[in-house]
Residue, then its C-alpha position, 0 to 999 in steps of 0.5 A: m530442525t524439528d518438525e515443529q520448528k520447520v512448520g513456524q517457518l511456513f507462517l507470517t504470522s501477526i502479534p497485538g500491540d507495539t511491545l512484547d507482552e506475556q501472552t505473545i512471548a508465550f505464543l512465539n515460543e510454543t509454535n516456533i513461529g519464524n516470521i512476523i507481519l506487522f501493521s499500524n497497530n505494532t508500529p506507532s512510531p520509528i523508535q517503538t518499532a526498531e525496539l519491537t523488531a530487535a526484540l522479536q528477532s531475538c525471541i524468535t532466533q532463541n526459539t528457531g535457531v533462525p533470525a525472523i523476516i519480518a515485513v510490513d505493508q509499506e507501498g507509499g500513500e495510505i498504504s503505509r504502516i510506518i509513519g513518523s513526524a517526516y511528512e512535516y520535515a522542513p529546512d529552518e529559516n536559515g536554510i539548514k537541513y539535517g545531515e546523514i542521521p547516525l545509526g543509533a542517534g535517531i531514525e526517521t521514516f518518510l511518507y511517500p506518495c501512492a504508486m499511481a502519484i509517482a507515475a503520474s509525476g512522470g507523464a509517458p512511460t518513457a518521460q524523462e521531464p518532469v520526473p524520470e519515471f523509471n528513476a523516481v520509481r526506483t528511488a522511491g523503493l530504494y529510499i523505503g527499503q533504507e528506511l525499513r532497514a533502519v527500523g529491522i524490517n528486511c520484507n516489504l510486501a510491495p510493489v503492486a503489479d496488478i493493473n487497474s483495468n477494471p475503474a469498479n476496482p474497490v480495492i486497487g485503484t490508486r495502489s496502482y501504476g496504471d492501466d498500462a500493463e507495459r507501464v506497470a510492469a516497468d515501474a513495478a521491476a523499478f521499485a522492487t529493485g530499490l527495494q532489493e539494492s536496500g537489502v529489503l525482500a521484495v513481494a510483488k502482489h497480488y498474482p496472477g492479478h487483482g486488477d480487473t476485480s469489482i469484489d474486495s478479497h477482504y470481504g468476498l471471493p472475487s473471480v476472474n474468467k479469463t483464460l491463461e492466454e488472456l492473463r498472459s496477454l495483459e495480468l501477467i506481463p507485470f510478473n514476468a517483469v518482476q520476475n525478470a528482475d529477480i524479485g525475491a518473493v510473489m503473494a498470490a491473491h484469494i481470486v477463483f480463476p475458473q479457466i485455470d482451476s475449475t475446482g472454484l479454489p482461489a489462486t492462494l489455494s490452487q495447486p495449478v495456479l501456484t505450481g502448474v502456472l507461477r512454479k513451471g513458469g520459472f520462478d524460483g523465488l517465495i511464493l506467499t499468501d495474502s492473508m488468509r484472514m480475508g473474508a475471500i477465505m474466513q467465509n468460504f473455507g476452513f482457516g487451518e484447512a486452507c492453510v494446509t492446502a496453500i503449502n500442498a499448492g505450493a505456497d511457500l509462507i502462510t500469512t495469517g496475520t491482519g491489522g489491529d490483532n488481539i488475544q483471540g488472533l493469537a489463538l486463531q493463528r495457534a489453531a492454524y499452526d496446530a492444524v499445519l503441524a498435525a498435517v505434517k504428522s499425519g502425512s497429508i504435508s509430505p516431508e518432501t513438500l515441507d523440506d522444500r518450503v522450508g528450504r526455500i524459506l531459509l535460502y531466501k533468508e540467506r540470500f537477504g542477509i538475515i540469517d547472518g544478520q546483514a539485514a541490519p543497517q550498515s549505514g545511516y541515510y539523509p533525510s533530507l534527500h528523502a524528504d526533498f524527493a517525496r515532496e518533490v514527486s508529490e508535487k509533480s504528481m498533481t494532475l490538472i484534467r481541466d480548467t474551463r474557468s481559468l481558477i488555477p491558480l486561485e488568485p481571490a481579490e479582497g473581499d471575496r469569499v472562498l469556501a472549503i469543503s472536505a470530510a474530517r479525514a485524518f492520516p495517519a490515524g490519530s492525528d487531528q481530524r481537523d487540523g488534518a483536513f484538506a479543507a482546513q487546509a485549504a481555508r487556511r491558506f486563501g483566508g477562507a471558511d471551511i466546512l467539514v463533512d462525514a465521509s458519506p455526507t448526510s443531505e443536512q450537510i449537503a443542503a448546508c454546503a449548497a447554501q454557503a457555497s451560493k455565497s461564495r465567491y470560489v469554492i474548493v470541494a474535495c472528494r475521495d473515491a466518490v465513484f463508489d459514494p452517491s452521497q459524495q456525488a450528491l455534494v459535489n453536484a450540489v455545490c457545482t450547481v450553485n456555484p459554476n467557480t467550483i474547484v473539485v479535488c480528486m484525493g482519491l480515484p481519478y475516475d471520479a473526475n468524470l463525475f462532475p461535468q459542472a465543475g470549473a476546475i477538477l485537480c487529480a491529487w491521487e491520495s489524502t495525505p499530509l503530503s498530497i494536501a500540501s501539494a494539492v494546496r501549492v498548486l491551488a494557490g500557483e506556488a507549483d504546476a500541475m505537471g502530472v499526466s493521468p496513468v489510466s484512462l478517463g475517457 
């Protein structure tokens, strides 16, 4: 390989759109880029995604002689880049379900619960009922991996191995399996095992741990003032577990650890962290950076210089992609490629370092069947199994925090007015905000009225909701991460004050449950997706039991 081709192997880049336009093809041709990360703007449907990945592989293989790693963030829950219509899957009126999809006949992808919801569905870490948690997590990894392979994706930037030990964490939250190190370790290893059983390269993130921060590295540069021994006693436990499970890759975090590296560099740029701790600790897989386009890097370091520093620190793959990219993004990534190539030509990146990084990338491409084409799907899968599994786990994750007024199941008598309140939020993006909202679904089920408010409700909306709540027999109000939003707190408390028969549904962080002592009942649904909304409504109606147990302490 030429130096230009070797440098191209070091990058995981994003592209605009869901097809290869002339500018993108020129970018790939001129840079010899070897790997791609896809986001929701690239993946409007499973079929379109499969067509795009095939075109990418053709272009990149022709340029470099080596097929690409094509990666995506498909964690489950709201961090799911590829969503078909599968969450609407149901048997027909005769109970007949689809059989296996023959290859080439069609592709379905499914929405699965987030990590914390899957953990909640299993109760204690050793629970065998209602869902054997280890098997459920492993199965989720396997099913997600099978679907990714079907659309031509061979790498999943998951599992999240962070322990959500800080309730004020604004970025990890329900993406984590909980606040217990051993539980997170077992679940992260299980998910990685399932993914890699499907032939998809798993990537544990965010090394050496993003769970104890109160700053989102998308927007700022967090710092964790822990010693290496303190990290080993908590944050590193899940990463050791996935390493023991033979995970193929780890993604480093944009977090400063001053007790390990006093230079002020984040882990992604830190030789003491990446080489001194991770590599010398026995990890021989790929080391990826989190996106270098995040605020933690862009606001504090030169973009191209940071990419060079990361390679010299020990990173193998530099992630330069971001969601919703455009032509300007291609130019920025081209500049990063040029900076790394210049560093190779000048000797700032030594030939030995370059060959070490590229050699490891090629080794793992071979190990996961990417080079010889074995990463393509070899057989179909049964969509009914996937849909039923996702629905079952979602329902069993529903967690009743308290029901002091015995409101659940909600059984309004004839003439009882039911009011449902939620934000006009739609998931996935582009779906109908009204029909997809929790309030609309709940009102439809109970024959009541609904009020849709802003994500951060205005004072006028709060007053209107309270006025209507005072005239209702029952109120169901949904919140999402209200711990970070005083206006949501004001809305829920206003409603609870005027109507003691208020059920609060937490459709995000479970810590919201601590905010509303006046609520008659509180149900944790973990996320705001069509899957969790349907499960929550079924529990409220008594059509499913709230069997979940919170995997984080709620005090």
